[in-house]
C-alpha positions as CSV (number, residue, x, y, z in Angstrom):
1,R,31.8,-19.4,-39.0
2,L,29.3,-17.4,-36.5
3,G,26.6,-16.3,-39.3
4,G,23.4,-16.4,-38.6
5,G,20.5,-19.5,-40.2
6,S,21.1,-23.1,-40.9
7,L,22.9,-22.7,-44.7
8,C,26.1,-23.2,-44.9
9,A,28.2,-19.8,-46.3
10,V,30.7,-20.5,-49.4
11,L,33.8,-19.5,-48.5
12,L,36.0,-17.3,-51.1
13,P,39.7,-18.1,-50.9
14,A,42.4,-15.6,-51.6
15,W,42.6,-16.2,-55.1
16,G,38.9,-16.0,-55.6
17,Q,38.0,-19.3,-56.0
18,P,34.8,-21.1,-54.3
19,K,35.5,-23.6,-51.6
20,T,32.6,-25.7,-49.6
21,A,31.7,-25.0,-46.5
22,Q,32.9,-26.9,-43.6
23,A,30.2,-29.2,-42.0
24,V,27.9,-27.7,-38.8
25,V,29.4,-29.2,-35.8
26,L,27.1,-27.6,-33.8
27,S,23.6,-25.3,-33.7
28,I,22.5,-23.4,-30.8
29,S,19.4,-21.8,-30.6
30,T,17.6,-19.3,-28.1
31,A,13.7,-20.5,-27.6
32,G,10.5,-18.5,-28.8
33,S,13.7,-16.3,-31.2
34,G,13.6,-18.4,-33.9
35,Q,17.2,-18.0,-34.7
36,R,19.8,-20.5,-35.4
37,I,23.3,-20.0,-35.3
38,D,25.8,-22.9,-36.5
39,F,29.3,-23.5,-35.8
40,E,31.9,-25.0,-38.0
41,M,34.8,-26.7,-36.0
42,A,37.1,-24.0,-37.8
43,A,34.2,-21.4,-36.0
44,L,35.2,-23.3,-32.4
45,E,38.7,-23.1,-32.6
46,R,38.4,-19.6,-33.4
47,L,37.4,-18.8,-29.6
48,P,39.9,-18.6,-26.8
49,Q,40.6,-22.0,-25.8
50,V,40.4,-23.7,-22.5
51,S,42.4,-26.7,-21.3
52,F,42.6,-28.4,-18.1
53,T,43.4,-31.8,-17.0
54,T,40.7,-33.6,-14.8
55,A,39.7,-37.4,-14.0
56,T,35.8,-38.6,-15.2
57,P,34.2,-41.8,-14.9
58,W,35.0,-42.2,-18.9
59,Y,38.7,-42.8,-18.7
60,S,40.8,-44.4,-16.7
61,Q,43.4,-42.4,-15.9
62,P,42.7,-38.4,-15.3
63,T,42.3,-37.0,-18.8
64,K,43.1,-33.6,-20.7
65,F,40.3,-31.2,-22.4
66,T,41.0,-28.4,-24.7
67,G,38.2,-25.9,-26.2
68,P,36.3,-22.9,-26.1
69,S,34.4,-22.3,-22.6
70,L,30.8,-22.8,-22.9
71,R,30.2,-19.4,-22.4
72,D,32.1,-18.3,-24.7
73,V,30.5,-20.6,-27.0
74,L,26.9,-19.3,-25.7
75,A,27.8,-15.1,-25.9
76,A,29.3,-16.2,-29.6
77,A,25.3,-17.1,-30.6
78,G,24.1,-14.2,-28.4
79,A,22.4,-17.3,-26.7
80,R,20.3,-15.9,-23.5
81,G,18.2,-18.0,-21.2
82,S,17.9,-19.6,-17.6
83,Q,18.0,-23.5,-18.9
84,L,20.9,-24.9,-21.5
85,V,18.9,-27.6,-23.4
86,A,22.0,-29.9,-25.1
87,E,21.2,-32.9,-27.6
88,A,23.7,-35.2,-28.3
89,L,24.1,-37.1,-31.5
90,N,22.5,-40.2,-30.4
91,D,19.4,-37.7,-29.3
92,Y,20.1,-38.1,-26.0
93,K,18.9,-34.8,-23.8
94,V,19.7,-33.2,-21.0
95,T,18.8,-30.1,-19.2
96,M,20.7,-28.0,-16.9
97,P,20.8,-24.5,-15.4
98,L,22.7,-22.2,-17.7
99,E,24.2,-20.0,-14.8
100,D,25.6,-22.8,-13.0
101,T,26.8,-24.8,-15.9
102,V,28.6,-21.4,-17.2
103,R,30.0,-21.0,-13.3
104,R,30.9,-24.1,-12.6
105,G,33.7,-24.0,-16.0
106,A,31.7,-26.4,-18.6
107,I,33.7,-26.1,-22.0
108,V,32.7,-28.1,-25.2
109,A,36.0,-29.4,-25.4
110,I,36.9,-30.6,-29.2
111,R,40.3,-32.1,-28.0
112,V,41.2,-34.2,-25.6
113,N,44.9,-35.6,-24.6
114,D,45.8,-32.6,-28.0
115,K,44.1,-34.8,-30.3
116,P,40.5,-34.4,-32.1
117,I,38.0,-36.7,-31.0
118,A,36.1,-39.0,-33.4
119,V,32.6,-39.5,-32.6
120,R,33.2,-43.5,-31.9
121,D,35.5,-41.7,-28.5
122,K,32.5,-39.4,-27.3
123,G,33.0,-36.4,-29.7
124,P,33.4,-35.0,-32.3
125,L,32.4,-32.4,-29.3
126,F,31.8,-33.5,-25.7
127,V,30.8,-30.4,-22.8
128,V,32.9,-31.3,-19.6
129,F,33.7,-29.5,-16.7
130,P,37.1,-29.1,-14.3
131,F,35.6,-32.2,-11.8
132,D,39.0,-32.0,-9.9
133,T,38.0,-28.5,-8.5
134,A,35.6,-29.0,-6.6
135,S,34.2,-32.1,-5.0
136,E,30.6,-30.7,-5.5
137,L,31.3,-31.5,-9.0
138,Q,32.6,-35.0,-9.0
139,T,28.4,-36.1,-8.8
140,E,26.0,-37.8,-10.9
141,R,24.7,-34.4,-11.7
142,Y,27.6,-33.2,-13.3
143,Y,28.4,-36.2,-14.6
144,N,24.8,-36.3,-16.2
145,R,25.2,-32.8,-17.5
146,S,28.8,-33.5,-19.3
147,I,27.6,-34.4,-22.7
148,W,29.0,-36.0,-25.5
149,Q,28.9,-36.1,-29.3
150,L,27.0,-32.7,-28.9
151,R,25.2,-31.5,-31.7
152,S,22.6,-28.8,-29.8
153,L,22.3,-26.4,-27.7
154,R,19.0,-24.1,-26.6
155,A,18.7,-21.6,-24.3
156,E,15.4,-21.3,-22.7
C-alpha cells in the first residue's frame, strides 16, 4: 500500500470479508512536511524490480540482490530533499546525499539470492549499491551507506 499516514489499512478481498493489513516494513517522510508514507512488503514488491550481482564486504562471494530502485521508492512516497537519513531497526543511522545515492543505482533490496531477507540476515530491507560497477563504490563511504535492516528513510 502506498497510502499516507501511519495507520494500517483494512483490505477487502474480492468476496468482501475484511482482512488484516500486512505489517509496515518501511516508513518514508520528508522533513518539515509532517507527512509519512508507510510501505508494506507487497507494495515494495509491486514496484519495478532491479537485480544485480555484486561482491560485498558482508558475503564471502558475489551475491544477487533484488528490489526496487531507491529512486522509485522515493518517487512513490513523494519524498524530496538533498539529504537522505536512513535508519535501521537497531537505531543505526546514516545520512547520505540523496542525488548521489540515487545516481549510483542504490536499490532497496528485498531479496538476496532470490530469497526474502530474514531480520537475522540483514533484512527485511537492505540498501545496496552495485559495487562492482565502479571502483569508487568499493569504498567505506558507500559501504557505510548500505544500511541493512532498514526501517525508515527521511528526506531533508
